[in-house]
N, C-alpha and C positions, 0 to 999 in steps of 0.2 A: 566509558571507562568507570571502573569501581574505585572508590577511595581505598587507599592502601591499608588503612586501619581495618577494613572489613576482610582483607586477605591475610591478616595475621593468623598464625597457627592456632587451631582450635575453633575457628570460626567457620570458614568455608574451607573444607579440606581439598576440594577439587574445583579447577576451572574447566568448564565445558564449553568449547568453542562450537558455535552453531553457524554453519556456513550459509551463505545467501542461497535461497531456493533456486533450483534449476527451472527450466522452462516448464516442465511437466508439473513441478511442485507450484509454480506461480499460477498455472491454469487451475489447479485444485484449490489453491488458496482463494483465488477469485470466485470460484464456484461456491465456496463455503460463505464467503462474505456478500454474495449477492443472492443467496438462496431465498431470502424473503422479499426480494424486489420483483417487480413486475417488468421483466426484460423483453425488449423487442427481439425479433428474431435475427435482427442484423448484428446483435452483440456476438462477437467472435473472440472467445477466450484465447485461442491460439495467437491471434494478432495481438491481443492485449499483452499476453505473457511475453511475447517476442519484444514489444515496445517498451517493456518494463524490466529489462535486464538490469540486475543490480539492485532491485527493489527488495526490501525486506517484507515479511509478512504484515508488519504493522503499516508499512507504507502502501501496500496493496489494499489493506482494509481502508485506509484513508482515501485512496483513490476511488474505491467503490462507494464510499460515503459521499464524497464530493460529487460523483456522477449522479448520484441519487438527488443531491441538492440542486443540480442544474435542472433536473426534471421538475422538481417541486417549485423552483423559482418560475419556470415557465408554465406552471399549473398544468402539468401533465402527470398522468398516472403511470406511464411507461417510460422506462429508462432506455435510451438508445445508445447506439455505438458512438454517435456524435457527442453524446453527454460524456462518455469515458474519454474521448479525444480532447474535449474541452477541459476536463478535469485534469488530464495528464499535462496539457499545455499550461494550465494554471500552476500546478505543482512545479513543472520545470521553470516557469517564470520566477516563481518564489525562490527557488534554489539560486538562479542566476542573479537575482537582485539581492541575495544575501539574507533573505528572510529565513530565520532558523527553522529548520525542519525537525523531524522526529530525532534524527541522529544527534543534534545539538542538545536535546534534553536528556539523553541517556549517557552522555560523556561526562 
């Protein structure tokens, strides 16, 4: 949420609501954020997009980064589907445990 002072007349004249990305958009966002990664052939954007319904573009970027970190921690140069699954599980655990996610910072 934006501070109400920012929304006073003469500052921002329009509010533009950006909806959550649909499955096809999530697949494309994941493709963009993994472009520089060495991905295993097992990485399936369709499955990831289906499993991340409700995620914003920023959250998908975070998921991609975290998956890459799992590979780095294991001293591997290739990011696998298992890395994405582990990253998704970690993000979901953080949400369940009340760890503030991205949404908490933008409100």
